[in-house]
NUBA-482583 format. One line per field, with one value per residue (C-alpha): residue in three letters; x, y, z. Coordinates in nm, 3 decimals, always signed. Each point is the difference from the previous one (the first is absolute). Layout:
<nodes>
resn = c(Ala;...)
u = c(X;...)
v = c(Y;...)
w = c(Z;...)
</nodes>
This chain:
<nodes>
resn = c(Leu;Lys;Ala;Ile;Arg;Ala;Cys;His;Gln;Ser;Ala;Ala;Asp;Pro;Gln;Ser;Lys;Leu;Asp;Ala;Leu;Arg;Asp;Gln;Tyr;Ile;Ala;Asp;Ala;Pro;His;Gln;His;Phe;Val;Thr;Thr;Phe;Asn;Asn;Ile;Val;Phe;Gly;Glu;Gly;Asp;Pro;Ala;Ala;Asp;Leu;Met;Phe;Ile;Gly;Glu;Ala;Pro;Gly;Gln;Glu;Glu;Asp;Gln;Thr;Gly;Arg;Pro;Phe;Val;Gly;Arg;Ala;Gly;Gln;Leu;Leu;Glu;Lys;Met;Ile;Ile;Ala;Met;Gly;Leu;Thr;Arg;Glu;Ser;Val;Tyr;Ile;Ala;Asn;Val;Leu;Lys;Thr;Arg;Pro;Pro;Asn;Asn;Ala;Thr;Pro;Thr;Lys;Asp;Glu;Ala;Ala;Leu;Cys;Ala;Pro;Tyr;Leu;Phe;Glu;Gln;Ile;Lys;Ile;Ile;Asn;Pro;Lys;Ile;Ile;Val;Thr;Leu;Gly;Leu;Pro;Ala;Ser;Gln;Leu;Leu;Leu;Glu;Ser;Thr;Gln;Pro;Met;Arg;Ser;Leu;Arg;Gly;Ser;Phe;Gln;Asp;Leu;Pro;Glu;Ser;Thr;Thr;Gln;Ala;His;Glu;Leu;Pro;Pro;Ile;Pro;Val;Met;Pro;Thr;Tyr;His;Pro;Ala;Phe;Leu;Leu;Arg;Ala;Tyr;Thr;Glu;Asp;Asn;Arg;Arg;Lys;Val;Trp;Ser;Asp;Leu;Thr;Gln;Val;Ile;Asp;Arg;Leu;Gly;Leu;Lys;Asp;Ser)
u = c(+0.506;-0.035;+0.296;-0.137;-0.338;+0.147;+0.234;-0.268;-0.233;+0.112;-0.019;-0.282;-0.118;+0.001;+0.298;+0.209;-0.100;+0.106;+0.331;+0.061;-0.089;+0.245;+0.273;-0.083;+0.020;+0.343;+0.118;-0.130;+0.109;-0.196;+0.150;+0.337;-0.136;-0.036;+0.189;-0.075;+0.192;-0.129;+0.095;-0.310;-0.271;-0.336;-0.241;-0.312;-0.158;-0.329;-0.280;+0.065;-0.376;-0.100;-0.326;+0.176;+0.333;+0.189;+0.249;+0.247;+0.277;+0.341;+0.191;+0.163;+0.301;-0.160;-0.162;+0.330;+0.173;-0.263;-0.124;-0.358;-0.244;-0.139;+0.188;+0.121;-0.207;-0.231;-0.041;-0.093;-0.269;-0.123;-0.027;-0.212;-0.223;-0.031;-0.091;-0.254;-0.162;-0.050;+0.281;+0.356;+0.322;+0.019;-0.345;+0.080;+0.278;+0.240;+0.232;+0.163;+0.035;+0.380;+0.162;+0.326;+0.070;+0.051;+0.291;-0.100;-0.353;-0.065;-0.344;+0.000;-0.002;-0.252;+0.278;+0.109;-0.360;-0.051;+0.303;-0.129;-0.370;-0.017;+0.109;-0.248;-0.286;+0.097;-0.004;-0.350;-0.102;+0.126;-0.156;-0.322;-0.120;-0.356;+0.124;+0.331;+0.086;+0.273;+0.202;+0.125;+0.032;+0.251;-0.200;-0.333;+0.111;+0.161;-0.299;-0.257;+0.209;-0.066;+0.182;-0.251;+0.117;-0.075;-0.277;-0.186;+0.067;-0.093;-0.348;-0.168;+0.055;+0.133;+0.045;+0.331;+0.002;-0.103;+0.341;+0.162;-0.244;+0.038;+0.379;+0.045;-0.307;-0.150;-0.361;-0.123;+0.108;-0.128;+0.279;-0.027;+0.277;+0.086;+0.282;+0.323;+0.056;+0.329;-0.197;-0.231;+0.300;+0.122;-0.344;-0.179;-0.305;-0.353;-0.113;+0.254;-0.072;-0.372;+0.054;+0.204;-0.249;-0.281;+0.185;+0.062;-0.361;-0.113;+0.235;-0.142;-0.352;+0.087;+0.170;-0.285;+0.226;-0.150;+0.115;+0.121)
v = c(+1.843;+0.316;-0.099;-0.349;+0.141;+0.264;-0.230;-0.125;+0.300;+0.091;-0.357;-0.051;-0.355;-0.251;-0.203;+0.314;+0.106;-0.339;+0.026;+0.344;-0.130;-0.289;+0.249;+0.201;-0.315;-0.080;+0.355;-0.001;-0.361;-0.048;-0.350;+0.155;+0.044;-0.373;-0.320;-0.137;-0.213;+0.052;-0.004;+0.161;+0.232;-0.174;+0.288;-0.166;-0.099;-0.046;+0.216;+0.358;+0.058;-0.339;-0.051;-0.250;+0.047;-0.269;+0.110;-0.241;+0.056;-0.008;-0.150;-0.342;-0.145;-0.051;+0.342;+0.161;-0.166;+0.099;+0.332;-0.131;-0.065;-0.346;-0.212;-0.278;-0.290;+0.231;+0.212;-0.301;-0.086;+0.362;-0.010;-0.317;+0.181;+0.300;-0.223;-0.186;+0.337;+0.044;+0.253;+0.001;+0.114;+0.279;+0.133;+0.059;+0.191;-0.177;+0.171;-0.046;+0.216;-0.023;+0.050;-0.176;-0.348;-0.037;-0.221;-0.367;+0.105;+0.130;+0.139;+0.380;+0.186;+0.274;+0.261;-0.133;-0.002;+0.357;+0.124;-0.150;+0.067;+0.349;-0.143;-0.284;+0.234;+0.222;-0.309;-0.069;+0.360;-0.016;-0.339;+0.081;-0.362;-0.088;-0.268;-0.084;-0.353;-0.003;-0.320;-0.085;+0.177;+0.285;+0.142;-0.052;+0.164;+0.292;+0.084;-0.051;+0.156;-0.313;-0.222;-0.283;-0.347;-0.124;-0.232;+0.304;+0.227;-0.231;-0.101;+0.336;+0.332;+0.297;+0.351;+0.181;+0.190;+0.364;+0.107;-0.168;+0.132;+0.355;-0.010;-0.141;+0.153;-0.340;-0.115;-0.261;-0.297;-0.339;-0.229;-0.380;-0.149;-0.362;-0.246;+0.042;-0.266;-0.090;-0.086;-0.217;-0.185;-0.069;-0.098;-0.130;-0.134;-0.020;+0.236;+0.269;-0.029;+0.029;+0.314;+0.171;-0.092;+0.131;+0.333;+0.014;-0.098;+0.313;+0.202;-0.170;+0.090;+0.360;+0.054;-0.166;-0.266;-0.323;-0.290;-0.255)
w = c(+0.376;-0.209;-0.217;-0.048;-0.097;-0.230;-0.189;-0.239;-0.023;-0.352;-0.132;-0.246;+0.068;+0.288;-0.126;-0.045;+0.350;+0.139;-0.186;+0.149;+0.347;-0.044;-0.094;+0.312;+0.213;-0.147;+0.070;+0.357;+0.069;+0.324;+0.021;+0.085;+0.353;+0.067;-0.072;-0.345;-0.247;-0.351;-0.366;-0.147;+0.123;-0.038;-0.035;-0.139;-0.330;-0.177;-0.131;+0.121;+0.009;+0.142;+0.188;+0.229;+0.177;+0.193;+0.266;+0.159;+0.250;-0.172;-0.294;+0.034;-0.177;-0.342;+0.015;+0.093;-0.294;-0.255;+0.137;-0.026;+0.287;+0.075;-0.255;+0.233;+0.134;+0.194;-0.310;-0.209;+0.252;+0.001;-0.379;+0.023;+0.247;-0.232;-0.295;+0.215;+0.067;-0.374;-0.035;-0.133;+0.160;-0.258;+0.093;+0.369;+0.174;+0.234;+0.249;+0.339;+0.309;-0.021;-0.340;+0.090;+0.131;+0.377;+0.112;-0.014;-0.102;+0.351;+0.080;-0.031;+0.330;+0.072;-0.027;-0.339;-0.121;+0.123;-0.194;-0.324;+0.057;-0.159;-0.336;+0.023;+0.084;-0.293;-0.223;+0.124;-0.068;-0.360;-0.077;+0.189;+0.020;+0.090;+0.243;+0.170;+0.109;+0.264;+0.007;+0.347;+0.331;-0.066;-0.292;+0.175;+0.324;-0.182;-0.219;+0.272;+0.280;+0.201;+0.245;-0.037;-0.109;-0.349;+0.115;+0.133;-0.298;-0.286;-0.108;-0.055;-0.173;+0.193;-0.137;+0.017;+0.331;-0.009;+0.130;-0.301;-0.257;+0.132;+0.025;-0.350;-0.167;-0.074;-0.028;+0.252;-0.213;+0.122;+0.120;+0.015;+0.216;-0.069;+0.062;-0.195;-0.269;+0.172;+0.314;-0.208;-0.142;+0.354;+0.129;-0.308;+0.179;-0.131;+0.276;-0.091;-0.372;+0.072;+0.210;-0.271;-0.271;+0.219;+0.025;-0.375;-0.079;+0.185;-0.222;-0.311;+0.112;+0.088;-0.336;-0.186;-0.152;-0.123;+0.214;-0.249)
</nodes>
């Protein structure tokens, strides 16, 4: 953890710090300790000083090919959600727990998430968002140190746990867990869409964005 934290100390600005952290991730290659089939590392992109950060679970096929997070069908839906919030993709920061694609887009295991977590938490520290939206169960359970199902986690803000904020020297950032866009695509019901928009509306209100 000390090496991860030290890698960007001399960098002058948030983007340079994120670049240094990405280089450290590549050097450490935590993904070498689990099965992964990837072409590109998908580290994250967006405003390095964004007020709002979205965190998903892992890159898919399109993300692996481009090296960019959330560019496939789920990503297109996420972008529509971001625009509906009155924001743009460029004004937020988007990342995943895992930086490499799991075989057949498998759901990350808790061990895999734990290996990659220090880099994600350091990303969060550099960006220092006002709010984090976790997309899906792996990201929500990791950040909130929870074993609760998604239906129990979503719907209200929860702060990062004290154990996490102390270990990674983070403030108690509010986290809004919501369903992953890929889940919405599989279960595109009015009820699920309403739940996600309810979650995002709370983010809009907390950030003081005008609901357009």
